[in-house]
LOLUM-399192 format. One record per residue: x, y, z of N, C-alpha, C in turn; residue number from 1; residue in three letters. Coordinates in steps of 0.02 Angstrom, whole numbers, always signed. Each point is the difference from the previous one (the first is absolute). Example, Ala and Ser with C-alpha at 12.3 -4.5 7.8 and 13.67 -1.06 7.14 Angstrom:
REM LOLUM-399192
NODE      n_x      n_y      n_z     ca_x     ca_y     ca_z      c_x      c_y      c_z   voba   zami
NODE     +660     -284     +390      -45      +59       +0      +45      +60       +0      1    ALA
NODE      -18      +53      -36      +42      +59       +3      -39      +55      +37      2    SER
//
This chain:
REM LOLUM-399192
NODE      n_x      n_y      n_z     ca_x     ca_y     ca_z      c_x      c_y      c_z   voba   zami
NODE    -1373     -672     -516      -73      +25       +2       -9      +20      -72      1    MET
NODE      -59      -20      -26      -18      +16      -67      -68      +37       -1      2    ILE
NODE       +2      +62      -36      -60      +47       +6      -60      -33      -34      3    GLY
NODE      -64      +14      +14      -55      -32      -24       -6      +21      -64      4    ALA
NODE      -20      -56      -42      -14      +14      -78      +66       +0      -34      5    GLY
NODE      +54      -11      +23      +63       -6      -33       +7      -64      -41      6    SER
NODE      +33       +8      -59       +7      -53      -43      +77      -26       +3      7    VAL
NODE      +21      -52      +36      +63      -22      +14      +20      -41      -62      8    VAL
NODE      +59      +20      -32      +21      -39      -61      +65      -22      +15      9    VAL
NODE      +32      +14      +62      +69      -23      +20       +8      -12      +70     10    ARG
NODE      +54      -24      +25      +13      -11      +63      +13      +72      +49     11    ASP
NODE      -32       -3      +58      +14      +66      +38      +38      -22      +53     12    ILE
NODE      +51      +47      +12      +51      -21      +58      -40       +5      +66     13    PRO
NODE      +28      -39      +50      -25       -3      +66       -4      +72      +35     14    PRO
NODE      -39      +14      +46       -2      +66      +34       -4      +60      -47     15    LEU
NODE      -43      -10      -43      -16      +55      -56      -72      +12       -3     16    SER
NODE      -13      +68      -10      -73      +13      -20       +6      +12      -73     17    PHE
NODE      -49      -28      -40      -11       -1      -67      -66      +14      -30     18    ALA
NODE       -3      +38      -47      -75      +15      -30       +3      +18      -76     19    ALA
NODE      -54       -2      -23       -2      +20      -73      -23      -47      -44     20    GLY
NODE       -5      +23      -73      -20      -52      -48      +53      +23      -67     21    ASP
NODE      +59      -34       +0      +18      -54      +36      +29      +16      +67     22    PRO
NODE      +10      -43      +50       +7       +7      +66      +84      +20       +0     23    CYS
NODE      +12      +50      +42      +74      +18       -1       +8      +22      +77     24    ARG
NODE      +59       -7      +25      +27       +8      +70      -11      +78      +15     25    VAL
NODE      -35      +15      +33       -4      +72      +26      +52      +20      +64     26    ILE
NODE       +6      -47      +49      +54      +16      +54       +4      -60      +35     27    ARG
NODE      +58       -3      +43      +14      -49      +38      -34       +8      +66     28    THR
NODE      -30      -56      +32      -30       +4      +69      +43       +2      +50     29    ILE
NODE       +9      +42      +46      +41       +6      +63      -31      -11      +65     30    THR
NODE      +44       -4      +54      -20       -5      +61      -46      +65      +25     31    ASP
NODE       +7      +54      -30      -33      +62      +13      -71       -4      -25     32    LYS
NODE      -14      -44      -43      -74      -12      -26      -46      -51      +48     33    ASP
NODE      +41      -24      +57      -32      -47      +53      -60      +37      +26     34    SER
NODE      -59      -24      +17      -47      +28      +36      +17      +15      +68     35    MET
NODE      +42      -35      +33      +31      +15      +61      +29      +77       +5     36    ALA
NODE      +17      +29      -48      +25      +71       -9      -62      +47      -10     37    ASN
NODE      -60      -26       -6      -46      +42      -11      -69      -14      +45     38    LYS
NODE      +16      +14      +66      -58      -11      +56      -60      +32      -11     39    PRO
NODE       +5      +57      -42      -58      +39       -9      -59      -33      -38     40    GLU
NODE      +33      -53      -41      -44      -36      -46      -33      -65      +36     41    LEU
NODE      +39      -34      +46      -22      -47      +36      -65       -1      +43     42    LEU
NODE      -21      +53      +19      -58      +12      +42       -3      -37      +70     43    GLY
NODE      +62       -7      +36       +2      -27      +64      +28      -68       -9     44    GLY
NODE       +6      -30      -53      +16      -73      -15      +85       +4       -8     45    CYS
NODE      +27      -56       +2      +75       -5      +11      +21      -50      -55     46    SER
NODE      +54      +12      -16      +39      -39      -60      +42      -57      +29     47    VAL
NODE      -16      -62      -10      +34      -57      +31      +75      -11      -48     48    MET
NODE      +51       -7      +25      +61      -18      -32      +21      -68      +11     49    ARG
NODE      +25      -35      -51      +17      -70       +7      +49       -3      +64     50    PRO
NODE       -3      -47      +37      +45      -16      +57      -10      +37      +62     51    GLY
NODE      -48      +39       +2      -10      +51      +58      -58      -31      +41     52    ARG
NODE      -31      -64      -19      -60      -25      +33      -54      +35       +9     53    GLY
//
């Protein structure tokens, strides 16, 4: 994930959050970041996971 307005001047590793000018990695994205773990933000909707139909 790249932050809005960032200037990317090199490769960013997978599963990373990066932002800035120049863009730099802020942190790694983990399973704890999944919206499935934040039901209060989903407004009654659910998160579909691959392979669970």
